[in-house]
Every structure is written in C-alpha cells, then in structure tokens.
N, C-alpha and C positions, 0 to 999 in steps of 0.2 A: 788241180787247185783244191786246196782243203776247204770243205764247206764250213761256213760260219756257224758257230754254235748259237742256238736260240738263247736269248737272254731271259733269265728267270726273274720276273718282277719281284721286287721286295715286298715284305709284308705290309709296309706303309702304303705302297702303291696299290696293293690289292684292296686294302681297307678303303682307300679313297675311291677306287672304281666301284666297289660294292655300295658305298654310300651314295655316289652319284646316280647309280642305276636303280637303286631301291625306290619302289613306289610307296609313298607314305599313305597308309590307309586311314581315312578319317574315323574317329570314334563315333559310332552310331549311338544316339540317345536311346535309353531304355524305353521301349514302346510297350504299351499295355493294351490288352483287349478290353472291350467295353465292360466286362464284368470285374475288372481288377482295380477300379478306383476305390480307395478306402473311405471309410466314414470320416476320417480326418481330412482327407482331400475334399470330400463333399462339403464338409464344414467350411473349408476355405472358399470353395466355389460359391456357396450360398451367400457368403458375406462380401463377395466382390461385385460391386455395382457394374463394373465393366463387362461382367459375364452374365450375371443373373438379374433379369428385369423383374418388375413387379408382376407381370403376367406369367413369367416362368414360375415364380414362387406360388402364384395362385393355382397353377396346375398341380403342383405338389401338395398344397394345402387341401385342395378339393379331394384329391385321391386319398390323402391321409385320413380324412374325416369319415371315409367309408370303412365298413367292417373289413378287416384283413387288408386294408389300404388298397382295395381293388374295386374297379367298376368298369363299365363300358367306356371306351374312348369317346363315343358319341354323347354319352351322358355328361362327361366333363365339358364338352363343347356347349351343351345346352345350358349348364349351370353358369358357365363363364360368358354366356351371351354371344357365342361365335358359332362357326360351323366346323365340321370335321376337317375340311381341306385347310382352312386357316390354322387350325390347331396343329396339324401335321407340319405345316410350313414353319410355324414358330418353334416346334420341337427340333426341326432340322437346323434352323438358325442358331438355336441355343447350343446344340451339340457342336456345331462348327466353331462357335466362340470358345467353348471349353477346349477344343482341340488346338486353339492358338496358344494355350498355356500349358496343356498337358498332352503328352504324346499318346495318341490313342489310335488303335487299329479298329476301324469300324467294320461291322459285319457286312460283307459284300452281298449285294443282290445279283449283280452282273458285273461285267468288266468295268463299267463306268458308274454304276449306281451302288449306293450303300443304304443300309438300314441305320437310322439314327435313333429311333424310339427305344431300341433295346439298350442304349446307354443308361436310360432312366428307369425302364420298366421291364418286368417279365410280361409276356403277352401270349395270348392264345385265342383261338376262335371259339365262340360259344353260340351255336346256331348261326344266325345271319350277322351277328355282331362280334366285335373284337374287344377282348378284355385287356386292360392295362392294370398292372399291380406294381406299386413302388418297390424298387430294389431295397433290401433291408439296410444297406449302407446309407441310403438317402433318408430312410425313416430315422435311423440313429442320429444323423446329422441334423435333421429338423428338430428332434427332441433336445439335442445338445445345445442348439442355438436358440431354443425357445421360439422357433418359427413355424410351429405346427398349425397355427391359425385357429386353434381350439378356443372356444369361449366357454367358461365355466361359471355356472350359477349355483349358489349353495342349495337351492331348492329344486334343481333339475332331478328328473327321475333316474333312479339307478338303472344301469344297463341290465341288471338282473330281472327287472320288471318289464320286459318288452314282450311284444307279440311276435310269434314266429310263424312263418308259412313254409311248409315243406313241399317242394315241387318235384314230383317224380322221384322222390327219395334221393335226389342228387345234391341239392343245396338248400340253404336256409337264408331267407331274406329277413333281416331285422328291420321292421318298420320303424322302430325308434331311431335308427341311424339316420333316416331321412330327416327326422325332426331336428336332429342335432348337427346336421351338416351346415357348417358356418356360411358357406357360399350360397347354398340354397336358401338358408334362413335370411341372409342379407337381401337377396332379391325379393323374397316374400314380403319382408317388412318395408322395403323401399316402395313396393307397389301398394300394399294395404295399410301402411302406417302402423306404428306401435300401439295399437288400440285393440282391446279384446273384442273379438267378433261376437262373443256371447253377451257379456254384461257392459260393454263399451267403456271399460275402465282404462284410464290413461295415466300411467305412472308419472309422467312428467308434470301433468296438471296437478297432481296431488303432492308429489315429493320434490318438484322443482328439477334442478339440473341433474341431481343424482339419479333421477328416474328416467332421464331421456334415453329413449331407445330400448328400455328394458321391456321385454315381453317374451313369452314362450311361443313356439310355433308348433302347430298340430298338423299331422298328416291325415288329410280327410279322405283320401282314396280308399274305398272298401278293400279290405284284405283279400276278399274272394276274387277281386278283379285283377290282382297283381299276377302277371304271367312271368314266364322265364325271362323274356326280353323287356321287362318293365323298365321304363326310364321316368324319372321324376320331372314334373313341370312345376317349378317353384311358385308360379302364380296360380295354377289351377289346383294343384295337389296339396298346397300348404296354406294355412290360415293362422293369423296371430291370435293367441288367447292368453289370458292372465293365468298365473300359476294355479289359482283355486279352480277356475273353470277347466283347466287342463287336467287337473287331478280328478275332477268329477267326470270328465269325458272318459277317462281311463279307469274309472271305478268299477266297471263291469266289462264283461266280454260277451259279444263284441262291443267295442266302445260306443258311447252315445254319439249321435250326429250333432252338429252345431245347432240345428233346428230343434232337435229333441231336448237338448239342454236349455235352450232359450225358452221353450214351452214350460219346462219345469220351473225355471227362474221366474217367469211371468205369473205363475200360480201363487208365488209367495208375496206377502205384503211388501210394498215398495220400501218401507222403512227399514227392512232387513238387509237391503243391499246398498244403502247409501254410504256405508263406511268402506274404506279402502280394503280390498282383499288382502289378507295376510295369511301366509301359510305357516302353520305351527309345525 
C-alpha cells in the first residue's frame, strides 16, 4: 500500500497557528532610577497636594535655607520639632506616594528593603551624623515654583558680611545662615515674640498691622563653641533683635553679646531711644 503523503499546511493556516501560539508581551513602562526625575517632574510633584504635604515641603525648605542646601538630617528634625525616626518615616511615605505616579526603581538595601531618602537627597556620613543635601533638580523646582520658603527683608545683612569658622581646614560654617534659616527663625519668634531683646522695640505696636511679626533673629552661640557636629537650637541659640540692634551687635568682631549692647544702650539718655529704630 502506498503511504499517504503528508499534507502541507497553507500559508493562511500557518499564519493562524503562529498567531494563536504567540505570547503577547506587555509593554513595560519606562522605569527611572532615583536620580533621573527631572526638575520639571519635581515641579509637578511639588504642586500636587495628593503627593506633597506641607510637612514634606517644610523638609525641602529647611534644607534649602542652609548653605549649599545641606545639613544634618537630625538638624532638620530639631528645626521641624520632630525626631529622626519620624522624619525617616515621613520621607519613606513621601517616596512611596511619588512612586504611585512615577515609575521609580528605588535603591535596594537588601532583598526586601529599599533606601528612600536618596530620591530626594545626596547623603554621606560626617563623623557620627549623616548629611542630607537637596538634589539639584529639587532646588531648581523649588525656585521655579517660588516654594523655597525664603523670607527677604530689604535691610537684611548681605551674605558677604558673615562670620566664618574654619574647622580642621575641612569646611566652613556660615553663622549668618543660621540667622536666616526661615524655619529656625519661625520657632525662635514663636517662643520669644517679635520684640527686640535689646531695646524692647515692637514693630507692630509702632507701625500696626504692617509691622506684625517683623524682626531680625540673632545667633547668640559664641563662634568658638561651634564644633564640627554643631546643631542649632532655635530657642537657646537664636534671639529676636531689631535691625538697628542687630547691626550694632555685628559692628565689631567678635560680635557684641546681647547684655553688652544692653549696657551700652542703658548708658545713653532715655530720650535718644524713644523713636522707632530705622535703618538707613
């Protein structure tokens, strides 16, 4: 008996078989590493209430106000009135909210744990403390949206007129930056009130509503006591002073203490200090 010849499938049948057997691969979304979010994306993130809370923004604003936008993570916790553990928890929650809208590959610590802080900051050890520095894309986004948290007074001192402390030839601490830190300033004024600690001048009493809350803040901790791991205490280290008294405190080096300037003021006739301090 003659063997039956094998039937050759038509091209149409082959196409149908290939189509049925083919596994359709889903298109993977483009994922980004933590360092790849752009300043434009951060601008969007900062303005989305579902992602960025007021506390999240306060973290950025506090860091922004320091020189080179860096300070100890524990320093941020002190200024924001919390602790390091809570700060880390909030950073992690913030990162996870962002990941719901943007595909991000977080840096792995282990098989089940990830670093979240490096989405926002560059970081490194410095002695027993850990430094956070805002990523440049976030700095650009804060500036583009006007959310830096900076407060500008026409009569504030120029940053060129600051005191500097060189520590072990490694770094420079600008004392003036502590006086200009908006979050530290806010806590100081909330505690001491916006009244000059030297001459007791109150801008609101003299100028009414436009003077409410107006005051300078002076950093009273002696420069010689500031060590490498120094952290500011807004209540103990800062004190409210009017612009004139602030200028007089910094009129010599080292600066006058609050008590020294009070003594000089008390040596003058009372009639000379009854007018509102105006800085020319």
